[in-house]
C-alpha distance (Angstrom), angle and dihedral (degrees) to the residues before:
residue distance angle dihedral
M1 . . .
K2 3.78 . .
A3 3.77 117.4 .
T4 3.78 128.6 -162.0
F5 3.79 129.9 -160.4
V6 3.81 91.2 24.9
K7 3.77 111.7 -179.6
P8 3.83 107.8 -125.2
E9 3.76 125.5 -134.6
Y10 3.79 117.1 -130.6
A11 3.80 122.5 -129.5
W12 3.79 140.0 168.6
F13 3.84 107.7 -101.4
N14 3.77 128.4 -174.8
G15 3.80 96.9 -177.3
T16 3.80 96.2 -90.0
S17 3.78 133.2 88.1
Q18 3.76 140.6 -163.6
V19 3.82 115.3 -125.2
Y20 3.80 128.8 -170.6
N21 3.82 113.0 -113.4
V22 3.78 121.1 -153.1
G23 3.78 110.3 -98.8
E24 3.81 96.7 30.3
T25 3.76 120.5 113.3
I26 3.78 113.9 -111.5
Q27 3.79 126.5 -152.0
P28 3.79 127.6 -160.5
D29 3.80 118.3 -109.9
E30 3.82 124.1 -125.5
R31 3.83 89.9 -76.2
G32 3.83 92.8 53.1
I33 3.78 92.1 -108.3
Y34 3.82 120.9 134.6
P35 3.84 104.2 -133.1
M36 3.81 115.3 -146.6
A37 3.83 91.9 -174.3
K38 3.79 135.9 13.8
A39 3.78 135.3 -173.3
N40 3.83 113.3 -119.2
G41 3.79 120.0 -137.6
A42 3.75 145.1 100.5
P43 3.81 137.6 -156.2
F44 3.81 114.5 -92.9
D45 3.80 96.1 16.0
G46 3.78 90.7 118.1
K47 3.80 93.9 -124.0
S48 3.79 107.5 61.0
S49 3.75 132.5 87.4
I50 3.78 132.0 -178.9
V51 3.80 112.0 -97.4
P52 3.81 134.8 176.3
I53 3.82 112.9 -109.8
K54 3.78 126.6 -173.3
Q55 3.74 109.7 -140.7
H56 3.82 117.5 -141.4
F57 3.79 120.2 -153.1
T58 3.76 131.5 -169.8
I59 3.77 140.7 157.9
M60 3.79 112.1 -106.0
P61 3.82 132.3 175.9
L62 3.78 116.0 -111.0
H63 3.77 127.0 -155.0
E64 3.80 112.1 -98.2
S65 3.82 88.9 -100.6
G66 3.82 86.4 66.2
K67 3.79 90.7 -128.9
L68 3.79 109.4 75.0
V69 3.75 122.4 70.2
P70 3.82 110.5 -146.9
P71 3.81 113.7 -119.7
A72 3.79 118.1 -105.5
S73 3.81 88.2 -117.9
L74 3.81 87.3 79.8
L75 3.78 84.3 82.5
V76 3.76 105.5 81.2
H77 3.79 134.8 174.6
P78 3.84 110.7 -86.4
S79 3.83 91.5 -118.4
R80 3.82 88.6 61.5
L81 3.78 98.9 36.6
A82 3.83 98.0 115.8
S83 3.78 95.6 46.3
G84 3.81 91.7 42.5
L85 3.82 92.5 51.9
M86 3.77 92.2 48.0
L87 3.81 90.8 50.9
R88 3.80 93.1 48.3
A89 3.81 92.3 46.9
E90 3.83 89.6 54.3
Q91 3.80 91.0 48.9
Y92 3.80 94.6 49.0
N93 3.77 92.5 47.6
K94 3.82 87.4 61.7
L95 3.84 92.8 58.6
């Protein structure tokens, strides 16, 4: 769904960000949302300023532990479905 006239949230930003990497555990924030990316910054750090940020939300599957987001490579071409599922099952059993 495409939205227009989205009201931005404002955050301290120092020019760097934190991004979720596949394989890391992920914890929900105080709102219960699992952040995939976050602007770094803080007041009075000498580098940050307040900037408008559009938040993007989606529904994503989580690993049964509730912490690990499965990699997008779980989605395989139908002609390779069986071999792809076998490979992923082997990889997840090693976690």
